[in-house]
N, C-alpha and C positions, 0 to 999 in steps of 0.2 A: 470317435467313440472308444472310451476306454474298455479294455478286455479283462475280465476278472476270471481266473480259474478257481473253481469251486471242486475241491476234492470231497468225495462222499456226496456228490450232488445229486444222486438219484435217492438218497436217504431221506428220513423224516425232515430234519431240520434243513438239510442241504437243498432239498427240493423246493421248499417254502422260500428260502433265501434266493434260489435261482430266480424264482418268479418275481420277488421284490426288485432284484437288481435289473432284470430285463424291463420291468415297468418303469424304472428310473432312466432307462436309456442306455444301460451297459450291455456290451456283448458277453455272453457267458459261455465258458467251456467247462463242461464236466468230465472228471476222472473218477471212476468208481469200479471196483472189481465185482460188484452186484452179489457180494456175500450175505448181504441182509437186506437187498432191495432188489427192484425189477427194472429192466430196460424200458418197459413201458411207461414209466414215470416220464421219461423224456418226451413221449407223445402227450401225456397230461399237461406238462408245462407249456407245451406248444399250443394246446387247446386254450390254455388260460390266457397266454400272453400274446398269441399270433406269431410268435418267434420261436424257431426251433434252435435250441442251443447245440453247439458242437458236444459230441460225446465220444469218449475213448474209453473203452474197457482196459483197465490195467491194474496190476498188483503193486501197490506203491512199497510194499515191503521188498520188492525186487529192484535192485538198483538200475538194472538195464531196461526193464519195462518203464520205470519212472522217467528215465533220461528220453527214452523214445516217445513217450506221451507228452512230455513237455516240448520235445522238439516239433511233434506234429501240431501242436496247439498254436504255433506263431508266436507272435510278440505278445507277451503277457504284461499287463500293468500292475496287477495285485493278485495274491492268492488268499483265499479263504479255506482254512483246512479243518474239515469235519471228519474225513476218514479215520474211523477208529472203531474199536469195539467198545460196548458202553454197559453190558450187564453185570451189576455188582455180583450176583450169585454165581454167575459163570465164572468170572474172574477168580473167585475164591476156589472154585473147583479146578480151574486150570490157570494159575497165574502166569506160567511161562508163555502161554498162548497170547495172553494179554500184553506182556512185556515186549514179545516179539513184534506183534502186529502194531501196537500202538507207537512204540518208540522208533522201530526200524523205518516205519513209513514216514514219520516225522522228520528224521535225519536225512532221508533221501530226497524229501521235498525241499528242505532247507538248503542241501547241497545243490540241488538244481537250480534254486533261486539265486544262489551264489554265482554259478556257471552262466546262467542267462542274464545275470544283473537286473534281477527283479527285486526291488527293495521294500515293497509294502506287504505286510503279512498279518492277517487276522486269524487267531487261534481259537477253537472251540474248546474252552476248558470248562470247569465243572466246580460246584460248590463243594463237592466231595475232597477238595484240597484242604478244607477247613476241619476235616475229621469231625468228631463231636465237640463243637466249640463250647468253651466254659460261659462265654457272655454272648446274649443274643439281643438284637439281630447282629449278624456278622457285617463288618465293614471290610473294606479293601485292605485295612491295615490290622485286621484281627490276626492273631497268632494262628500259624498252621499247625494244628494238632495232627498226630499221627493219623494218615488216612486208615479208615476202617477196612479198606479192601484193596487188592491189587489194582482194580480199575482206578481208583482214587489215586493210588500212588503213581499210576502211569501219567495221569494229569499233572501231578505235582513235579515229577521228574521232567516231563515235557516242558513246563513253565521255566524249569532251571536251564534247560537245554536252550530254549528260545532266548532267555536273558543272556546267556553267554554268547549266542550267535549275534545279538544286537550290539554287543560291546566291540565287535570288530568295526562297526560303522556302516556296513554295507546293507543292513536290514533294519528296518523300523517295524515294530510289532505291537500289537494290541492283543491281550488275552481277555477274552469275555468269559467270565465266571458265571455260568448261569445255573439257575435252580431247576425245577422240574418243568419241562416243556410238556404241554398237553394241547388238546384241541387241533383243529384242521382248518384247511383253506374254506372260505364260504362257498366256493364253487362245488364242493364235494368231490373234486377230481384228485386231490392229493390229501394224504393224511398219514397217520402212523399206521404202518403195516408190516410188522415184525414177521419174519419167518418162524414157523414153529409156535411155541408157547410163549405169550408176551412175558416180558420181564418187569414191565412197567405197569402201574396200577391202572391208568385209565384204559388202555386197550383191553385190559383183562376185563374191566367193568363192562365195556361195550360189547365185546364179544360174548360175555355171560348174558348180558341182557338180550342180545340177539339170538341166543340159544346155541351158539357155537361151543360154548363151555358150560358144564354142568353146574358148576358153582365157582364163585370168587373165594379165593383164600385171603384171609387178613392175618398178615404175619404178626402175631403178637398183640394182646391187649393188656400187658402189665407194664407198659412203659411210664415213666414219670411225666405224663401228659394229662390234659383235662379229662380225656376218656379211655386213657391207656394205649391208644394207638399211635402211630409215629406221626410226626408233624413235619410237612413240607411246604415249600413256597411254590405254588403252581402257577406257571405264566404260559399264556397263549402263544403258540408256536409263530403265529403271524407278528405279534409284537417283539418277539425274540428275533425273527428274521429281519424286521426293520432295523433293529439294533446293529446288525452285521453291516448293512449298507451305510449307516451313519459312521461306523467305525472306519470302513474303507474310505469313505469320503473325508474323514478327518486326516487320514494318512495321505491320500492323494493331494489334498489341499494344504499339507505341511501345517496342519493345525495342532499336531500333537505336541505336547510339551516335553516329553522325553522319549528317548529312542525305544523304551519298552514301558507299555501302560497297561494297567489292569482295571477292569470294571466288573462290578457285580451286576447281574441282569436277573431281577425278579419283580415281583409286586410289592414286596415290603410287607406281606401278610403271611402268617402261618396257618395252614389248615390240616387237621388231623385226617387220618385215612377214613375213619368214619364220618367225618364232616363232608368229605368228597363224595363218599357213598350216599349219605343222605340228601345232599344237594343235587345229585344225579337224579335220584328217584323223585325229588320234588320239582326239578326243572323239566324233566322229560315225561314224567307220569308213568315211567315204566318200572315194573318191579324187579328186585335184584335178589337172587339166590346167593348167599354167602354164609362162610362159617369161619370162626376163629381158629388159627392154626398156630404152631409154635413160631417163635421168632426165627427170622431168617438171617444167617450169618452175614456179616458185613454191613447190616442196616444201621444207620445213624439213628439216634432216638428223635431228635428234633433239631431243625435248622430253618431259618428264614433269613431274608437278607435286609440290609440297609441299603437303599437304592440312591440315596441322596446324592452321592458323588456322580452317578451316571446321569441322574436327572439334570444336575446342574451343569456337568462338564460336557456331557455329550448332547445335552439338550434332547434326551430321549426319555420316554415315560411309558411304562405298561399301560394300555388303555382297556383291555377286555377283563370283564368281571370273571369269577370262578363259574358262574352260572352259564355266561356266554360261551366260555371254553368247552365246558362239558356238553352243552347243546351242539355245538359245532362237531365234536368228537362223535356224538351219536348221529348226526346228519351224515358224516362221512361213512360210518358203519352201515347205515341204511343205504347209502349209494352204492357201497361196495356190495351189498346184497343183491341189489339190482343189476349191477354189473355182471355179477357171477351166475345169474339165471339163464 
């Protein structure tokens, strides 16, 4: 049984990926510093799968803590690296925090992979590396415009670091540039649960609908889009997680064609913020209090993916609709409400 190390594995995408890995028969080890997640997520993963992953609390920006966590994990066959800060607005407000956290942790993980002779690496990248693209949809060969935020720049620099690391020949890597993850596991046991005020649209929608927030703020209605609000490619987190398993298997089975490969992960469709809001209201029957607010620094106007390469080369395709994704997010919010009573 192959053992996969998942950094940031108690986080939103990491926890869903851990579930998919276990259900495919892999052993999972999680390293997380719990800065934006809870250790109870490990219990939820066990409830869903019947298997409890190993868990180590460690700060991956600290070289010694990283070395110890890797050592305690035993023989590792592959690493999926999620651990990173991911809020665009926060990165604009405190860029040095993002450069330290996102880049130092990556370097420490890659260094331990070299020391432990672990050769397979999947990286959680982002469509933010494309900046505001001139042509849509974006393909893996689209020009990388200057990122609109320090967060986006950390992903761009991270990809460059990984590319250089693969040139030595010891590591083979796949960077998954994904678009906007939403939704939650069908069990209602795991989902997106940010600490404090949400930075992403859908948890803000569900928390407002549940009465936890007074109103949802829509940042800008004067963009050059169909209704003036930003356009994104929203992908169900379970679809996204399955792609990580596919990428790991591609590396383990030596099916990769290059030492470093890149794939876009999205639905291939763009939806505006107002379309998401209206779809949520229609699909759940829940009213939503919202207001138009000024534009938010760092936001890209519109972006969505061309997924043909991932569909054809990985044999992966997003299966959930926007309606299904939003319903699952609402179900997660309702389950949280019950658990907290």
